Gaussian input, Z-matrix of N, CA and C with variables (Angstrom, degrees):
# hf/3-21g

backbone

0 1
 N
 C     1     B1
 C     2     B2     1     A1
 N     3     B3     2     A2     1     D1
 C     4     B4     3     A3     2     D2
 C     5     B5     4     A4     3     D3
 N     6     B6     5     A5     4     D4
 C     7     B7     6     A6     5     D5
 C     8     B8     7     A7     6     D6
 N     9     B9     8     A8     7     D7
 C    10    B10     9     A9     8     D8
 C    11    B11    10    A10     9     D9
 N    12    B12    11    A11    10    D10
 C    13    B13    12    A12    11    D11
 C    14    B14    13    A13    12    D12
 N    15    B15    14    A14    13    D13
 C    16    B16    15    A15    14    D14
 C    17    B17    16    A16    15    D15
 N    18    B18    17    A17    16    D16
 C    19    B19    18    A18    17    D17
 C    20    B20    19    A19    18    D18
 N    21    B21    20    A20    19    D19
 C    22    B22    21    A21    20    D20
 C    23    B23    22    A22    21    D21
 N    24    B24    23    A23    22    D22
 C    25    B25    24    A24    23    D23
 C    26    B26    25    A25    24    D24
 N    27    B27    26    A26    25    D25
 C    28    B28    27    A27    26    D26
 C    29    B29    28    A28    27    D27
 N    30    B30    29    A29    28    D28
 C    31    B31    30    A30    29    D29
 C    32    B32    31    A31    30    D30
 N    33    B33    32    A32    31    D31
 C    34    B34    33    A33    32    D32
 C    35    B35    34    A34    33    D33
 N    36    B36    35    A35    34    D34
 C    37    B37    36    A36    35    D35
 C    38    B38    37    A37    36    D36
 N    39    B39    38    A38    37    D37
 C    40    B40    39    A39    38    D38
 C    41    B41    40    A40    39    D39
 N    42    B42    41    A41    40    D40
 C    43    B43    42    A42    41    D41
 C    44    B44    43    A43    42    D42
 N    45    B45    44    A44    43    D43
 C    46    B46    45    A45    44    D44
 C    47    B47    46    A46    45    D45
 N    48    B48    47    A47    46    D46
 C    49    B49    48    A48    47    D47
 C    50    B50    49    A49    48    D48
 N    51    B51    50    A50    49    D49
 C    52    B52    51    A51    50    D50
 C    53    B53    52    A52    51    D51
 N    54    B54    53    A53    52    D52
 C    55    B55    54    A54    53    D53
 C    56    B56    55    A55    54    D54
 N    57    B57    56    A56    55    D55
 C    58    B58    57    A57    56    D56
 C    59    B59    58    A58    57    D57
 N    60    B60    59    A59    58    D58
 C    61    B61    60    A60    59    D59
 C    62    B62    61    A61    60    D60
 N    63    B63    62    A62    61    D61
 C    64    B64    63    A63    62    D62
 C    65    B65    64    A64    63    D63
 N    66    B66    65    A65    64    D64
 C    67    B67    66    A66    65    D65
 C    68    B68    67    A67    66    D66
 N    69    B69    68    A68    67    D67
 C    70    B70    69    A69    68    D68
 C    71    B71    70    A70    69    D69
 N    72    B72    71    A71    70    D70
 C    73    B73    72    A72    71    D71
 C    74    B74    73    A73    72    D72
 N    75    B75    74    A74    73    D73
 C    76    B76    75    A75    74    D74
 C    77    B77    76    A76    75    D75
 N    78    B78    77    A77    76    D76
 C    79    B79    78    A78    77    D77
 C    80    B80    79    A79    78    D78
 N    81    B81    80    A80    79    D79
 C    82    B82    81    A81    80    D80
 C    83    B83    82    A82    81    D81
 N    84    B84    83    A83    82    D82
 C    85    B85    84    A84    83    D83
 C    86    B86    85    A85    84    D84
 N    87    B87    86    A86    85    D85
 C    88    B88    87    A87    86    D86
 C    89    B89    88    A88    87    D87
 N    90    B90    89    A89    88    D88
 C    91    B91    90    A90    89    D89
 C    92    B92    91    A91    90    D90
 N    93    B93    92    A92    91    D91
 C    94    B94    93    A93    92    D92
 C    95    B95    94    A94    93    D93
 N    96    B96    95    A95    94    D94
 C    97    B97    96    A96    95    D95
 C    98    B98    97    A97    96    D96
 N    99    B99    98    A98    97    D97
 C   100   B100    99    A99    98    D98
 C   101   B101   100   A100    99    D99
 N   102   B102   101   A101   100   D100
 C   103   B103   102   A102   101   D101
 C   104   B104   103   A103   102   D102
 N   105   B105   104   A104   103   D103
 C   106   B106   105   A105   104   D104
 C   107   B107   106   A106   105   D105
 N   108   B108   107   A107   106   D106
 C   109   B109   108   A108   107   D107
 C   110   B110   109   A109   108   D108
 N   111   B111   110   A110   109   D109
 C   112   B112   111   A111   110   D110
 C   113   B113   112   A112   111   D111
 N   114   B114   113   A113   112   D112
 C   115   B115   114   A114   113   D113
 C   116   B116   115   A115   114   D114
 N   117   B117   116   A116   115   D115
 C   118   B118   117   A117   116   D116
 C   119   B119   118   A118   117   D117
 N   120   B120   119   A119   118   D118
 C   121   B121   120   A120   119   D119
 C   122   B122   121   A121   120   D120
 N   123   B123   122   A122   121   D121
 C   124   B124   123   A123   122   D122
 C   125   B125   124   A124   123   D123
 N   126   B126   125   A125   124   D124
 C   127   B127   126   A126   125   D125
 C   128   B128   127   A127   126   D126
 N   129   B129   128   A128   127   D127
 C   130   B130   129   A129   128   D128
 C   131   B131   130   A130   129   D129
 N   132   B132   131   A131   130   D130
 C   133   B133   132   A132   131   D131
 C   134   B134   133   A133   132   D132
 N   135   B135   134   A134   133   D133
 C   136   B136   135   A135   134   D134
 C   137   B137   136   A136   135   D135
 N   138   B138   137   A137   136   D136
 C   139   B139   138   A138   137   D137
 C   140   B140   139   A139   138   D138
 N   141   B141   140   A140   139   D139
 C   142   B142   141   A141   140   D140
 C   143   B143   142   A142   141   D141
 N   144   B144   143   A143   142   D142
 C   145   B145   144   A144   143   D143
 C   146   B146   145   A145   144   D144
 N   147   B147   146   A146   145   D145
 C   148   B148   147   A147   146   D146
 C   149   B149   148   A148   147   D147
 N   150   B150   149   A149   148   D148
 C   151   B151   150   A150   149   D149
 C   152   B152   151   A151   150   D150
 N   153   B153   152   A152   151   D151
 C   154   B154   153   A153   152   D152
 C   155   B155   154   A154   153   D153
 N   156   B156   155   A155   154   D154
 C   157   B157   156   A156   155   D155
 C   158   B158   157   A157   156   D156
 N   159   B159   158   A158   157   D157
 C   160   B160   159   A159   158   D158
 C   161   B161   160   A160   159   D159
 N   162   B162   161   A161   160   D160
 C   163   B163   162   A162   161   D161
 C   164   B164   163   A163   162   D162
 N   165   B165   164   A164   163   D163
 C   166   B166   165   A165   164   D164
 C   167   B167   166   A166   165   D165
 N   168   B168   167   A167   166   D166
 C   169   B169   168   A168   167   D167
 C   170   B170   169   A169   168   D168
 N   171   B171   170   A170   169   D169
 C   172   B172   171   A171   170   D170
 C   173   B173   172   A172   171   D171
 N   174   B174   173   A173   172   D172
 C   175   B175   174   A174   173   D173
 C   176   B176   175   A175   174   D174
 N   177   B177   176   A176   175   D175
 C   178   B178   177   A177   176   D176
 C   179   B179   178   A178   177   D177
 N   180   B180   179   A179   178   D178
 C   181   B181   180   A180   179   D179
 C   182   B182   181   A181   180   D180
 N   183   B183   182   A182   181   D181
 C   184   B184   183   A183   182   D182
 C   185   B185   184   A184   183   D183
 N   186   B186   185   A185   184   D184
 C   187   B187   186   A186   185   D185
 C   188   B188   187   A187   186   D186
 N   189   B189   188   A188   187   D187
 C   190   B190   189   A189   188   D188
 C   191   B191   190   A190   189   D189
 N   192   B192   191   A191   190   D190
 C   193   B193   192   A192   191   D191
 C   194   B194   193   A193   192   D192
 N   195   B195   194   A194   193   D193
 C   196   B196   195   A195   194   D194
 C   197   B197   196   A196   195   D195
 N   198   B198   197   A197   196   D196
 C   199   B199   198   A198   197   D197
 C   200   B200   199   A199   198   D198
 N   201   B201   200   A200   199   D199
 C   202   B202   201   A201   200   D200
 C   203   B203   202   A202   201   D201
 N   204   B204   203   A203   202   D202
 C   205   B205   204   A204   203   D203
 C   206   B206   205   A205   204   D204
 N   207   B207   206   A206   205   D205
 C   208   B208   207   A207   206   D206
 C   209   B209   208   A208   207   D207
 N   210   B210   209   A209   208   D208
 C   211   B211   210   A210   209   D209
 C   212   B212   211   A211   210   D210
 N   213   B213   212   A212   211   D211
 C   214   B214   213   A213   212   D212
 C   215   B215   214   A214   213   D213
 N   216   B216   215   A215   214   D214
 C   217   B217   216   A216   215   D215
 C   218   B218   217   A217   216   D216
 N   219   B219   218   A218   217   D217
 C   220   B220   219   A219   218   D218
 C   221   B221   220   A220   219   D219
 N   222   B222   221   A221   220   D220
 C   223   B223   222   A222   221   D221
 C   224   B224   223   A223   222   D222
 N   225   B225   224   A224   223   D223
 C   226   B226   225   A225   224   D224
 C   227   B227   226   A226   225   D225
 N   228   B228   227   A227   226   D226
 C   229   B229   228   A228   227   D227
 C   230   B230   229   A229   228   D228
 N   231   B231   230   A230   229   D229
 C   232   B232   231   A231   230   D230
 C   233   B233   232   A232   231   D231
 N   234   B234   233   A233   232   D232
 C   235   B235   234   A234   233   D233
 C   236   B236   235   A235   234   D234
 N   237   B237   236   A236   235   D235
 C   238   B238   237   A237   236   D236
 C   239   B239   238   A238   237   D237
 N   240   B240   239   A239   238   D238
 C   241   B241   240   A240   239   D239
 C   242   B242   241   A241   240   D240
 N   243   B243   242   A242   241   D241
 C   244   B244   243   A243   242   D242
 C   245   B245   244   A244   243   D243
 N   246   B246   245   A245   244   D244
 C   247   B247   246   A246   245   D245
 C   248   B248   247   A247   246   D246
 N   249   B249   248   A248   247   D247
 C   250   B250   249   A249   248   D248
 C   251   B251   250   A250   249   D249
 N   252   B252   251   A251   250   D250
 C   253   B253   252   A252   251   D251
 C   254   B254   253   A253   252   D252
 N   255   B255   254   A254   253   D253
 C   256   B256   255   A255   254   D254
 C   257   B257   256   A256   255   D255
 N   258   B258   257   A257   256   D256
 C   259   B259   258   A258   257   D257
 C   260   B260   259   A259   258   D258
 N   261   B261   260   A260   259   D259
 C   262   B262   261   A261   260   D260
 C   263   B263   262   A262   261   D261
 N   264   B264   263   A263   262   D262
 C   265   B265   264   A264   263   D263
 C   266   B266   265   A265   264   D264
 N   267   B267   266   A266   265   D265
 C   268   B268   267   A267   266   D266
 C   269   B269   268   A268   267   D267
 N   270   B270   269   A269   268   D268
 C   271   B271   270   A270   269   D269
 C   272   B272   271   A271   270   D270
 N   273   B273   272   A272   271   D271
 C   274   B274   273   A273   272   D272
 C   275   B275   274   A274   273   D273
 N   276   B276   275   A275   274   D274
 C   277   B277   276   A276   275   D275
 C   278   B278   277   A277   276   D276
 N   279   B279   278   A278   277   D277
 C   280   B280   279   A279   278   D278
 C   281   B281   280   A280   279   D279
 N   282   B282   281   A281   280   D280
 C   283   B283   282   A282   281   D281
 C   284   B284   283   A283   282   D282
 N   285   B285   284   A284   283   D283
 C   286   B286   285   A285   284   D284
 C   287   B287   286   A286   285   D285
 N   288   B288   287   A287   286   D286
 C   289   B289   288   A288   287   D287
 C   290   B290   289   A289   288   D288
 N   291   B291   290   A290   289   D289
 C   292   B292   291   A291   290   D290
 C   293   B293   292   A292   291   D291
 N   294   B294   293   A293   292   D292
 C   295   B295   294   A294   293   D293
 C   296   B296   295   A295   294   D294
 N   297   B297   296   A296   295   D295
 C   298   B298   297   A297   296   D296
 C   299   B299   298   A298   297   D297
 N   300   B300   299   A299   298   D298
 C   301   B301   300   A300   299   D299
 C   302   B302   301   A301   300   D300
 N   303   B303   302   A302   301   D301
 C   304   B304   303   A303   302   D302
 C   305   B305   304   A304   303   D303
 N   306   B306   305   A305   304   D304
 C   307   B307   306   A306   305   D305
 C   308   B308   307   A307   306   D306
 N   309   B309   308   A308   307   D307
 C   310   B310   309   A309   308   D308
 C   311   B311   310   A310   309   D309
 N   312   B312   311   A311   310   D310
 C   313   B313   312   A312   311   D311
 C   314   B314   313   A313   312   D312
 N   315   B315   314   A314   313   D313
 C   316   B316   315   A315   314   D314
 C   317   B317   316   A316   315   D315

   B1=1.4465
   B2=1.5306
   B3=1.3436
   B4=1.4619
   B5=1.5255
   B6=1.3136
   B7=1.4607
   B8=1.5272
   B9=1.3218
   B10=1.4634
   B11=1.5285
   B12=1.3334
   B13=1.4707
   B14=1.5195
   B15=1.3357
   B16=1.4622
   B17=1.5247
   B18=1.3187
   B19=1.4689
   B20=1.5192
   B21=1.3221
   B22=1.4705
   B23=1.5216
   B24=1.3412
   B25=1.4629
   B26=1.5259
   B27=1.3165
   B28=1.4614
   B29=1.5275
   B30=1.3199
   B31=1.4746
   B32=1.5218
   B33=1.3196
   B34=1.4633
   B35=1.5308
   B36=1.3301
   B37=1.4715
   B38=1.5273
   B39=1.3284
   B40=1.4628
   B41=1.5272
   B42=1.3376
   B43=1.4639
   B44=1.5233
   B45=1.3251
   B46=1.4654
   B47=1.5306
   B48=1.3409
   B49=1.4604
   B50=1.5229
   B51=1.3190
   B52=1.4635
   B53=1.5208
   B54=1.3254
   B55=1.4611
   B56=1.5283
   B57=1.3236
   B58=1.4674
   B59=1.5140
   B60=1.3327
   B61=1.4640
   B62=1.5292
   B63=1.3291
   B64=1.4679
   B65=1.5261
   B66=1.3365
   B67=1.4696
   B68=1.5250
   B69=1.3278
   B70=1.4702
   B71=1.5265
   B72=1.3154
   B73=1.4677
   B74=1.5282
   B75=1.3280
   B76=1.4672
   B77=1.5266
   B78=1.3216
   B79=1.4631
   B80=1.5262
   B81=1.3160
   B82=1.4633
   B83=1.5336
   B84=1.3034
   B85=1.4597
   B86=1.5285
   B87=1.3136
   B88=1.4623
   B89=1.5229
   B90=1.3016
   B91=1.4564
   B92=1.5280
   B93=1.3027
   B94=1.4636
   B95=1.5240
   B96=1.3109
   B97=1.4573
   B98=1.5124
   B99=1.3303
   B100=1.4596
   B101=1.5259
   B102=1.3154
   B103=1.4649
   B104=1.5199
   B105=1.3340
   B106=1.4569
   B107=1.5264
   B108=1.3344
   B109=1.4592
   B110=1.5167
   B111=1.3292
   B112=1.4594
   B113=1.5235
   B114=1.3168
   B115=1.4599
   B116=1.5101
   B117=1.3224
   B118=1.4546
   B119=1.5189
   B120=1.3149
   B121=1.4595
   B122=1.5238
   B123=1.3074
   B124=1.4604
   B125=1.5202
   B126=1.3289
   B127=1.4686
   B128=1.5272
   B129=1.3188
   B130=1.4692
   B131=1.5190
   B132=1.3241
   B133=1.4653
   B134=1.5278
   B135=1.3214
   B136=1.4668
   B137=1.5218
   B138=1.3142
   B139=1.4564
   B140=1.5142
   B141=1.3329
   B142=1.4588
   B143=1.5246
   B144=1.3174
   B145=1.4640
   B146=1.5183
   B147=1.3238
   B148=1.4565
   B149=1.5225
   B150=1.3146
   B151=1.4689
   B152=1.5196
   B153=1.3305
   B154=1.4660
   B155=1.5186
   B156=1.3305
   B157=1.4615
   B158=1.5207
   B159=1.3203
   B160=1.4690
   B161=1.5182
   B162=1.3161
   B163=1.4607
   B164=1.5317
   B165=1.3228
   B166=1.4669
   B167=1.5239
   B168=1.3046
   B169=1.4571
   B170=1.5256
   B171=1.3277
   B172=1.4667
   B173=1.5240
   B174=1.3283
   B175=1.4570
   B176=1.5191
   B177=1.3209
   B178=1.4650
   B179=1.5234
   B180=1.3148
   B181=1.4537
   B182=1.5219
   B183=1.3030
   B184=1.4633
   B185=1.5206
   B186=1.2979
   B187=1.4598
   B188=1.5126
   B189=1.3246
   B190=1.4624
   B191=1.5245
   B192=1.3272
   B193=1.4621
   B194=1.5325
   B195=1.3476
   B196=1.4652
   B197=1.5190
   B198=1.3268
   B199=1.4619
   B200=1.5285
   B201=1.3297
   B202=1.4640
   B203=1.5259
   B204=1.3206
   B205=1.4650
   B206=1.5250
   B207=1.3304
   B208=1.4653
   B209=1.5276
   B210=1.3224
   B211=1.4586
   B212=1.5326
   B213=1.3006
   B214=1.4678
   B215=1.5267
   B216=1.3312
   B217=1.4691
   B218=1.5223
   B219=1.3214
   B220=1.4641
   B221=1.5338
   B222=1.3229
   B223=1.4668
   B224=1.5268
   B225=1.3301
   B226=1.4645
   B227=1.5312
   B228=1.3356
   B229=1.4710
   B230=1.5222
   B231=1.3125
   B232=1.4575
   B233=1.5299
   B234=1.3223
   B235=1.4649
   B236=1.5320
   B237=1.3255
   B238=1.4681
   B239=1.5295
   B240=1.3266
   B241=1.4697
   B242=1.5247
   B243=1.3189
   B244=1.4692
   B245=1.5288
   B246=1.3272
   B247=1.4611
   B248=1.5304
   B249=1.3351
   B250=1.4691
   B251=1.5277
   B252=1.3338
   B253=1.4775
   B254=1.5221
   B255=1.3273
   B256=1.4571
   B257=1.5244
   B258=1.3531
   B259=1.4661
   B260=1.5239
   B261=1.3181
   B262=1.4622
   B263=1.5221
   B264=1.3280
   B265=1.4598
   B266=1.5174
   B267=1.3292
   B268=1.4603
   B269=1.5180
   B270=1.3209
   B271=1.4645
   B272=1.5276
   B273=1.3239
   B274=1.4628
   B275=1.5275
   B276=1.3233
   B277=1.4682
   B278=1.5301
   B279=1.3193
   B280=1.4651
   B281=1.5249
   B282=1.3031
   B283=1.4643
   B284=1.5340
   B285=1.3140
   B286=1.4667
   B287=1.5256
   B288=1.3377
   B289=1.4610
   B290=1.5346
   B291=1.3243
   B292=1.4650
   B293=1.5206
   B294=1.3131
   B295=1.4712
   B296=1.5228
   B297=1.3253
   B298=1.4665
   B299=1.5317
   B300=1.3401
   B301=1.4659
   B302=1.5171
   B303=1.3264
   B304=1.4579
   B305=1.5176
   B306=1.3048
   B307=1.4627
   B308=1.5314
   B309=1.3255
   B310=1.4757
   B311=1.5189
   B312=1.3119
   B313=1.4764
   B314=1.5171
   B315=1.2889
   B316=1.4794
   B317=1.4977
   A1=110.46
   A2=116.44
   A3=120.29
   A4=110.47
   A5=116.94
   A6=121.03
   A7=110.82
   A8=116.97
   A9=120.90
   A10=110.55
   A11=117.14
   A12=120.37
   A13=110.35
   A14=116.50
   A15=120.76
   A16=110.34
   A17=117.00
   A18=120.58
   A19=110.77
   A20=117.55
   A21=120.64
   A22=110.30
   A23=117.22
   A24=120.26
   A25=110.52
   A26=116.65
   A27=120.67
   A28=110.41
   A29=116.79
   A30=120.42
   A31=110.82
   A32=117.55
   A33=120.77
   A34=110.58
   A35=116.78
   A36=120.55
   A37=109.90
   A38=116.42
   A39=120.20
   A40=110.14
   A41=116.95
   A42=120.03
   A43=111.31
   A44=115.82
   A45=119.99
   A46=112.72
   A47=116.59
   A48=120.23
   A49=114.62
   A50=116.68
   A51=120.54
   A52=112.15
   A53=115.58
   A54=120.18
   A55=111.96
   A56=117.66
   A57=120.63
   A58=112.05
   A59=116.58
   A60=121.38
   A61=110.96
   A62=116.29
   A63=120.28
   A64=111.20
   A65=116.87
   A66=119.85
   A67=110.92
   A68=116.61
   A69=120.50
   A70=110.70
   A71=117.11
   A72=120.02
   A73=111.06
   A74=116.23
   A75=120.48
   A76=111.10
   A77=117.18
   A78=120.51
   A79=111.97
   A80=116.88
   A81=121.23
   A82=112.72
   A83=117.50
   A84=119.30
   A85=110.85
   A86=114.91
   A87=121.75
   A88=110.24
   A89=115.47
   A90=120.03
   A91=107.98
   A92=116.68
   A93=120.97
   A94=112.70
   A95=118.75
   A96=121.55
   A97=114.01
   A98=116.92
   A99=121.20
   A100=112.69
   A101=117.91
   A102=121.53
   A103=111.67
   A104=115.33
   A105=120.76
   A106=110.64
   A107=116.13
   A108=122.14
   A109=108.97
   A110=115.40
   A111=121.38
   A112=106.64
   A113=116.37
   A114=121.42
   A115=106.53
   A116=116.07
   A117=119.96
   A118=110.23
   A119=115.09
   A120=119.95
   A121=107.17
   A122=116.36
   A123=120.07
   A124=110.05
   A125=116.63
   A126=120.05
   A127=111.05
   A128=117.40
   A129=120.58
   A130=112.33
   A131=117.43
   A132=121.46
   A133=112.44
   A134=117.86
   A135=120.19
   A136=110.01
   A137=115.83
   A138=121.54
   A139=114.23
   A140=118.24
   A141=121.69
   A142=110.40
   A143=116.21
   A144=121.73
   A145=109.04
   A146=115.55
   A147=122.48
   A148=107.82
   A149=116.57
   A150=120.02
   A151=111.35
   A152=116.31
   A153=121.99
   A154=108.68
   A155=115.80
   A156=121.03
   A157=108.76
   A158=114.69
   A159=120.96
   A160=107.01
   A161=116.35
   A162=121.56
   A163=108.18
   A164=116.21
   A165=121.68
   A166=110.15
   A167=115.55
   A168=121.10
   A169=110.08
   A170=115.74
   A171=118.70
   A172=111.39
   A173=115.80
   A174=120.87
   A175=109.66
   A176=116.18
   A177=121.08
   A178=106.47
   A179=116.17
   A180=120.30
   A181=112.28
   A182=115.78
   A183=122.75
   A184=106.33
   A185=116.07
   A186=119.88
   A187=111.68
   A188=116.96
   A189=121.56
   A190=111.98
   A191=115.71
   A192=120.24
   A193=112.21
   A194=116.56
   A195=120.27
   A196=113.33
   A197=116.38
   A198=119.77
   A199=109.54
   A200=116.79
   A201=119.35
   A202=115.00
   A203=118.62
   A204=120.78
   A205=110.62
   A206=116.94
   A207=120.10
   A208=110.50
   A209=116.21
   A210=118.66
   A211=109.84
   A212=115.79
   A213=121.72
   A214=112.52
   A215=117.94
   A216=120.53
   A217=111.12
   A218=116.89
   A219=120.29
   A220=110.41
   A221=116.94
   A222=119.89
   A223=111.12
   A224=117.35
   A225=120.34
   A226=110.97
   A227=117.05
   A228=120.00
   A229=110.98
   A230=116.60
   A231=120.58
   A232=110.20
   A233=116.79
   A234=121.08
   A235=110.51
   A236=116.94
   A237=120.22
   A238=109.60
   A239=116.42
   A240=120.24
   A241=112.26
   A242=116.97
   A243=119.01
   A244=113.17
   A245=117.58
   A246=119.80
   A247=112.83
   A248=118.41
   A249=122.03
   A250=114.37
   A251=120.28
   A252=118.33
   A253=112.27
   A254=114.09
   A255=120.36
   A256=111.00
   A257=116.65
   A258=119.95
   A259=114.33
   A260=118.00
   A261=121.15
   A262=110.46
   A263=115.69
   A264=122.37
   A265=108.54
   A266=117.02
   A267=122.73
   A268=108.32
   A269=116.23
   A270=121.75
   A271=110.07
   A272=116.14
   A273=120.10
   A274=112.55
   A275=118.66
   A276=120.52
   A277=112.02
   A278=117.20
   A279=121.91
   A280=112.99
   A281=117.28
   A282=122.32
   A283=113.35
   A284=117.12
   A285=120.44
   A286=112.00
   A287=116.78
   A288=119.68
   A289=111.60
   A290=117.45
   A291=120.18
   A292=111.18
   A293=117.41
   A294=119.98
   A295=110.49
   A296=116.58
   A297=120.68
   A298=110.22
   A299=116.82
   A300=120.23
   A301=111.90
   A302=116.83
   A303=119.79
   A304=111.31
   A305=117.78
   A306=119.70
   A307=111.17
   A308=117.49
   A309=121.36
   A310=112.02
   A311=117.89
   A312=121.55
   A313=113.17
   A314=119.02
   A315=120.94
   A316=112.10
   D1=-42.82
   D2=-179.34
   D3=-61.75
   D4=-43.04
   D5=179.97
   D6=-62.99
   D7=-39.09
   D8=178.61
   D9=-63.41
   D10=-41.50
   D11=178.34
   D12=-63.46
   D13=-41.64
   D14=179.70
   D15=-62.94
   D16=-43.91
   D17=178.97
   D18=-63.81
   D19=-39.68
   D20=178.68
   D21=-62.88
   D22=-39.70
   D23=178.27
   D24=-64.29
   D25=-42.55
   D26=178.84
   D27=-63.50
   D28=-42.82
   D29=177.53
   D30=-62.00
   D31=-38.87
   D32=178.90
   D33=-63.92
   D34=-39.40
   D35=177.45
   D36=-62.55
   D37=-45.84
   D38=179.90
   D39=-64.09
   D40=-43.26
   D41=178.94
   D42=-61.28
   D43=-41.85
   D44=-175.38
   D45=-78.54
   D46=-43.54
   D47=-171.63
   D48=-110.00
   D49=-12.39
   D50=179.99
   D51=84.09
   D52=168.17
   D53=-178.28
   D54=-73.54
   D55=-22.29
   D56=178.47
   D57=-58.96
   D58=-36.38
   D59=178.18
   D60=-60.86
   D61=-46.94
   D62=179.77
   D63=-66.39
   D64=-38.02
   D65=177.33
   D66=-63.37
   D67=-41.63
   D68=178.87
   D69=-63.97
   D70=-39.60
   D71=176.72
   D72=-62.97
   D73=-43.60
   D74=-179.65
   D75=-62.86
   D76=-38.24
   D77=179.50
   D78=-68.02
   D79=-29.83
   D80=-179.63
   D81=-86.90
   D82=-5.44
   D83=-175.71
   D84=-68.14
   D85=147.88
   D86=-178.32
   D87=-87.19
   D88=161.46
   D89=171.77
   D90=-63.62
   D91=154.18
   D92=-174.33
   D93=-53.66
   D94=-42.52
   D95=-177.87
   D96=-65.39
   D97=-25.07
   D98=-178.53
   D99=-103.09
   D100=-1.17
   D101=-174.85
   D102=-79.90
   D103=146.21
   D104=173.33
   D105=-74.80
   D106=-33.59
   D107=-179.55
   D108=-134.36
   D109=143.52
   D110=175.68
   D111=-128.34
   D112=125.33
   D113=175.18
   D114=-103.68
   D115=125.23
   D116=-173.85
   D117=-142.84
   D118=157.02
   D119=168.04
   D120=-83.12
   D121=162.01
   D122=177.38
   D123=-64.18
   D124=-37.80
   D125=-179.71
   D126=-60.06
   D127=-42.45
   D128=179.57
   D129=-74.43
   D130=-21.01
   D131=-177.27
   D132=-83.03
   D133=-10.39
   D134=-178.92
   D135=-55.47
   D136=129.05
   D137=178.54
   D138=84.45
   D139=-6.53
   D140=-179.57
   D141=-104.34
   D142=160.08
   D143=176.43
   D144=-139.42
   D145=152.17
   D146=174.11
   D147=-136.28
   D148=159.49
   D149=179.04
   D150=-62.31
   D151=-44.26
   D152=-179.13
   D153=-128.74
   D154=137.79
   D155=179.48
   D156=-133.05
   D157=132.98
   D158=172.52
   D159=-113.46
   D160=123.46
   D161=-177.51
   D162=-98.33
   D163=123.37
   D164=178.96
   D165=-78.02
   D166=157.06
   D167=-179.72
   D168=-90.29
   D169=68.66
   D170=176.38
   D171=-122.76
   D172=23.81
   D173=175.75
   D174=-86.97
   D175=149.03
   D176=173.33
   D177=-90.00
   D178=91.14
   D179=-174.45
   D180=-92.90
   D181=23.78
   D182=169.81
   D183=-132.76
   D184=153.28
   D185=-180.00
   D186=-66.01
   D187=161.46
   D188=178.42
   D189=-59.23
   D190=-27.58
   D191=-179.90
   D192=-88.89
   D193=7.38
   D194=-179.90
   D195=88.53
   D196=-1.65
   D197=179.71
   D198=-63.96
   D199=156.82
   D200=-175.67
   D201=-70.44
   D202=-9.17
   D203=-178.82
   D204=-108.25
   D205=132.10
   D206=176.31
   D207=-72.49
   D208=163.61
   D209=177.75
   D210=-74.49
   D211=166.10
   D212=-174.80
   D213=-62.71
   D214=-36.32
   D215=178.83
   D216=-61.43
   D217=-40.76
   D218=-179.64
   D219=-68.73
   D220=-36.28
   D221=176.55
   D222=-66.00
   D223=-36.95
   D224=176.98
   D225=-65.60
   D226=-40.57
   D227=176.34
   D228=-62.64
   D229=-41.31
   D230=177.83
   D231=-61.86
   D232=-41.02
   D233=177.40
   D234=-59.38
   D235=-46.06
   D236=178.80
   D237=-59.10
   D238=-45.69
   D239=-177.53
   D240=-60.32
   D241=-44.40
   D242=-174.57
   D243=-82.10
   D244=-5.10
   D245=177.65
   D246=-104.89
   D247=11.72
   D248=179.20
   D249=-83.42
   D250=-27.30
   D251=-176.22
   D252=-78.19
   D253=147.33
   D254=173.55
   D255=-88.67
   D256=-31.45
   D257=-174.91
   D258=-129.89
   D259=-48.52
   D260=-172.02
   D261=-125.35
   D262=130.26
   D263=176.50
   D264=-120.23
   D265=121.50
   D266=177.20
   D267=-107.02
   D268=108.39
   D269=177.69
   D270=-117.38
   D271=27.00
   D272=-175.15
   D273=-58.62
   D274=-34.56
   D275=178.73
   D276=-68.94
   D277=-23.00
   D278=-178.07
   D279=-98.72
   D280=-3.41
   D281=-170.37
   D282=-47.71
   D283=-56.60
   D284=-175.47
   D285=-63.07
   D286=-42.53
   D287=179.57
   D288=-66.55
   D289=-39.26
   D290=178.96
   D291=-67.25
   D292=-40.79
   D293=176.46
   D294=-60.82
   D295=-40.60
   D296=177.38
   D297=-62.17
   D298=-44.95
   D299=179.87
   D300=-63.29
   D301=-45.39
   D302=-178.51
   D303=-64.00
   D304=-33.47
   D305=178.52
   D306=-69.93
   D307=-27.61
   D308=178.70
   D309=-78.26
   D310=-29.30
   D311=-173.20
   D312=-85.98
   D313=4.09
   D314=-179.47
   D315=-68.64

């Protein structure tokens, strides 16, 4: 649901401002080392670290069959995501799902 809302917001920006706006933003973007913010997938973040990391709630934290436990690959991706920060980790979007998972793994 969160991903759908994000896509709808992006579509609204394109509808309102056109693709030229997004192209201009991309051209003005800084190199990763000089950027204030870096948006990355977990796959691209492997081996990298940042001072502060905010993890979005786009993990499949339920099994493909609807079971309450995600598959091992998804848990490994989650591990990579939460081990990227050097100082601050923000998992507020995942809070409820992580609490549910931890209660199942006891």
